[in-house]
N, C-alpha and C positions, 0 to 999 in steps of 0.2 A: 284575789274575796274570801271570807268565812262566813257560811250561813247566818254568825251571828246579826255580821253586817246587812247581811238582803232583808228584809221587811219588805212584802207587796201586797197588797190585798188579792182578791181571787179575780179578781176583775185586768188588774197587771198582769196578773199572771197570763191570761187568755191574751191578749195582747199581745207579748213578749213570744206566745207559742205561736198568734198568726204572724206575727215579722220572719221570728226563723223559718214558719212554712213556704211563708212564701218567698223570700228568695233562697229558700230550697231546690220549690220548683221554678222557678227564675235559671237556676244553675244547670237543672236537668233539660230548659230548654233549650239555654245555648250552648248544651252540648247533646239536642239534635238537632238544633242548625248545621254547628259545623261537622257533625255526620255524613247530613241532606249537602253540604255545601263539598265534604270530600267523598262523596258516594260510589264514585270510581272507583279509588284504594282501596274505600271498606270493602265492596265486591270482591274486587281483587285478594284480597285480603280471605273473606269467606270464602273463595275457590280454587283458595293454594289448595286446600287439602285432597282436592278433590283430581287436580290436575298431577300432585304429588303419584295419589294413590293409580293411577291411568297411565305416570311413565310420560309423560307432558303429554296427553293424548284424551282431554274431558270430554266424555259426550257429551250432544247440545240437551240447555235448557226450557222445557218447554212452559207455556203457563196457557190454559184452558181458559180461563175468562176475559174480558177485556181489561180492565181493573187489575188484575194478580198480583200482573208485577207490580204497579205503581204500592198498594199496599200491601207487599211484600216487602220494597223496600224503606216506604215508612215504618213500618212495624218494625222491622232492622235498624233502623236512627233509631226507635227509642229504645230499645231493647239495649245500644252500646250505648247510644248518647247518658242514657239514666247510669251505665256502671261507669263510666268516663268522669260522670257528677258527682257521680257515689260518695265521694273521701272530701268535696267541699257540701254536700251535703247535709251527713253527716258530722259535720264537724258546726254545722249548724243547727241543727237538735242540739251535738251536744254543748252550746251553748246554750241553751235555753235546760237541759237536766240538769249540769256539773254548776249551776247556783244551790241545788238543792242537797249535796252534796259535800261531804266533808272533806279536810285535804287526803287523806288518804286512801281517799273513795275516789277520788279526782287521778291521783297521783296509779293508783290500783291497775285503773281502765285506762288510762294511756300509754300504759308500756305494752297493751292487745295492738291499740292503732294503724301502728304503723308495721306491723308482724303481722299481722290480719288483710293488709294493702300487699304486702309484697308474697304470702303465701294467695293471695286473690291468684293476681296472675301474673303468676309460675306454673295453679292449678290452670286457668286458660291457654299457656304456650305449651305444655304438660300434652294437653290437648290437643293443641292445630297439630305439635311438629309430631307425634308418637302415636299416638292411641288415632287421629280420627287417619288418616293416611292409612295403616294400615286394617281398620274396623270395615273402613269404603270399599278399599281392593280384596278385604274377605269375599267381600258379600257381592262384589263388582263380578270377582272371576267367580266363585261358586254358582251363578248363577249361571255362567259362560260354558263351565265345563262338565257341570252334572245336567244340563239340556237339549239330548238331541237333535236331529235335524227328524223331522218324520218318516218312517221308513218307505220305502220306495217298491214297498210290494206288491201292490196290482200291477206296478210298472218290470216288475221281475217275470211277476207270474206269466202275462203276457207275453218277453217275450219268450221265456221257452216255449210258446204257444207257435209261437211264430209268427207273431206282431209286433211292431216296429212301430217304439212309440220314443219319439222325442221328448226324453228326458233328462234331466242332468241327475247322475246320482249323489248323494252327497249325508251319509252316514254319520261325518264328523261332527265333533261338538260344537257347544255356539253358536247356536239357535234362538237362545233370546238375548236380547240387546240392550239393553239401561235406554227408558227415558223417561229422566228425572224431571218433575215438578220443580219446578223453580221454589216455591212455596213449602214442600215439602225438604227442600233439602235444604234452605234455610234456616226453615224450625230447627230440624236436625242437629247443625250444627252450634247455634246459638244457644238451644237448651242445653246438650251436651258439654256448651264452655262456663254456661253459667253453673252447670251441677258439677263441675272438676273443681272450677275457680271455690265452693263452695265445701268441697270433698277435702279440699287442701288445708279448712279450718278446724281439725282435724285435732293435729296437737294444741290447738292454741286452747281449743275444748276441754284436751285433754288437763291440763295446766291449770285449767282456771280452777275446774272440779275439783285438785290437786289443791293446789295452795290457800281456797277459797272453804276446804275442809269439807265439804259435800259429800265426799268420795274418799274417803284415803287409795294412797296410791297400791299397797297394798291387795284395798282387795277387787283395785279392778288388775293386777296383773295372776288375780288369784280367775277371774271370770274372765278369761283368754279366749276360752267357747264361746261364752253365751255373747264379747262385744262381736265379733267375725259371724255368728247367727248375723247378728243386728242388721251389722256394717251387710254383709250381703241382701239380707233383707231390704233398705235402704237405700240400694243400687241399682234393686231390681224397681224399687219407685219411682226412683227420677231419670230412671236412662229408659230408653226407648225398649219395646218387649221384642230383643232378642241378648240368647245368653250372652256373647261375647262383649256388647257393653259393659251391662253389670259385671262379670269378668276383670275388665279393663280398668273400669273404679273399683273395684274392690280389693284386686292388687293389693297400690298404694296406697288406699287408706287404711289399709292395714297398717301400713306400714307405716305411715306416718303417729294410725296411735300407737306401735312400736316406740318412736321416737318421740313422743309426746310423754311417756311413762319412762322413756332412761333421759329426759332431759327435769320429771317431777320427780324425780325420784336422787336426782344429783344437783333441785336448790335446798336451798340454808335453813335451819328450822325457821331461821325470825322470817323471809321472806315468804312461807309460805304460813302463816298465819299475818300477813298484811290483810287482808280482806277478811280477817272475822276480830280487829278490834273495835 
């Protein structure tokens, strides 16, 4: 259906937008309900990186208020449900927006939808399988191996003066023990999963900028160093305040930027002007 065939008043536009938003919200609600029904399996998936990081012996997780565990589960179901229902919600919004676009504009946007979903899933999987276990294991082992037990200097001094004190000497590392809070852990995993899913959209962003003519490929290649600094700044903003998470996101994000440049530079000229017509 072309834009010339669609003639709607402002009120009809608002009515159609209202229906699309209601269906999108209902889709998200169904996704949340499904996540709550399968909450046990969902929590097992969220705890899987911790189990891998601790070689199958994860520490206990704690909650510090009566409603913390319940509210954490509801928040998790809302996030995952919204992600699962995201394609349907975007499709509903697309039905509203596509009416006002030209055929070549609709065709150009459709090319990005499926790759975007696939890249988002790959980003989340990359974080769960590779990044999360490495980051968690690093921080847990760092705390356990770099903070020794308090010294028994008083016991040693008394023993030298003939005073026998029954105290076990332990100067080995491992004084700190992980006491993870369930809400902090779930928030850490869920936010970084979302961040990595969005970071994996980098090739599509590069491809869109190149094909639309907004930023030529040659110019993006010339400013590689500036882009690298920008990627590090973005990674520092959307990851927790630790350098390891920032580096773990910056490296694949920049590699995906180079992949986007490679694909954009090999696109035929006829395709590069598709969004400019």
